[in-house]
N, C-alpha and C positions, 0 to 999 in steps of 0.2 A: 853339178848338183845345185850349187848356190844360185845359179841363174834360173833354174827350174823352180826353185822355191820362191824367188822374187816374182816370176811370171804368174805362178799359181796364186800368190798373195794378191797381186794386182787384179787378177781376174775375180777373185773372191770379193775384193773391195768394190769393184765395178758392179758386180751382181747385187751386192747388198745395197749400194746406192740406187740402183734401178728399182729394186723392190720397195725401198722406202719411198721413192718418188711415186710409184704406182699406188701405194697404200694411202699416201696423203692426198692424191688426186681423187680417190673414191670417197674419202671421208670429209667431203665438203659439208660444213654444218648447215643444217636447214634444207638441204636439197632433197626434194621428194622424188624427182625423176625427170623425164623428158616427154614432150608431146609426141605420141606415136601415131595418133589418128585424129583427124579433125574434120567434121562434117559441117559445112557452112563457115561462119566466121565467129570468132570469140576474142574477147579482150582480157588483158591481165593488168592488175593494178598492184604495184609493190612500192615499198618505201624508197627504193633507189631510183624510181622513175618519176619524172615531173608530172606526167600525165599518163592515163591508160594507153596501152598500145596493143595492136593486133597480135594475137598468137599465131605462130606458124609451126609447121612440121619441124621437129627436133629442137624446139626451144626448151630451155631448162625450166623446170617448175619447182618452186620453193614452198616450204610448209606454210608460210604466212601470206602467200599470194592470194589475192581476191580475183576469182575468175568468173566470167559470165558471158552470155551470148551478146553479140553486138546488137545495139538497138536498131530495130527496123521500123521505118516510118511507112505507114500504109495510107 
């Protein structure tokens, strides 16, 4: 019986740790979402980047990002 209690307690602790890890991963501050569709090209400017960079599919998007179309020279 004592072995069963220890096993169940270990499983409960592991489950709790996994749930806390998932909750903290979703609660990233300032995160607005991800790029799900992109037609053409676009750039993003954010404080953590030295220069604007091209956006691509599944890139993270944050609340304070400045986004826009890439300049086209005609």
